[in-house]
N, C-alpha and C positions, 0 to 999 in steps of 0.2 A: 118741629116743624122745618121742613126745609124751604128755603125762598127759591125761586127760579128767578136767575139775574139774566136781564136782556143782552142781548150780544149786539145790537144795532150798529153801535159804532164799529164793532170789530168786522161786521159783515159789510158797511156800505164805506167802510176804510179804503179798500181796494177795488171800488167800484169804476174809476177812471180807466184802470186797466183791463177792466173786461170788455171794453168796447174795441172792435176792430180799428187799427188804424188806416190812415187814408191810403197806405200802399197795399194793404190786406184788400180793402175794399175795391181798389182800382183791379188788383188781381181778380176778384170774384166777378167784376165788371166785364175782364178779358176774357174769362171762361164762362159768361151767362149764355151764351147761345148753346155752347156744350153741355151744360148742366141743363136747360131746358129741353135739348133733344134727348138727353138720356132719361129724365123724367117722364117725355113722352113716350118712349119706348119702354120704360118698366111698365107704366099704364097698360099698354098694349100687351104685355106680358101675363100682366096681373088679371086681365080680364079674361083670358083664355085660359088660366091655371085649372078651373073647374069645369070645363066643359071641352067637348071636340070642337076645335076650331073650325069655322066655315071658310070658305073661298075668301068672303071678305075679311075676316081676321088674319087669315094668311098674308093678304095683301096690307093691311094695315101694320102687320108686324114686321114685313119685309120694309116697306116705306119708311117705318119709325126707326130700325136698325139700320137703314141706309143713311138716313138725315143724321144719327148718332154719329157713323163713322165718319161721314163727311166733316161733321164739324170739330171731331176731335183730330182729323187729317189737318184741317184748316188753323187748328189753335198750334197742333204740334209745329206745322210748317211756320206759322208766325213767329213761335217761340224761338224756332233753330234759325230765323233769318235775323233774329236781334242778336244771338250770338255769333253768327259768321263773320261779323267784321272785326271782332277782336283777336282773332288767331292769328299768330305771326308766321 
């Protein structure tokens, strides 16, 4: 009869490294507006996958896409501004 050995120590030994670091959490927080805008846009797309989009659906898609693009543009500009001062 084979005995099953627990691997609890091996699994939990690396637990502190699985958590995000403070800098990773700050990066996520900085991108949160773009992330939520992308989620809203994807939800709008998903709702129209199985049916013909109505005029209201088309407006919702257009607004959600515009918000996602605005959030991405703002994030890109903010990132570019932070790197602009270091060029020689």
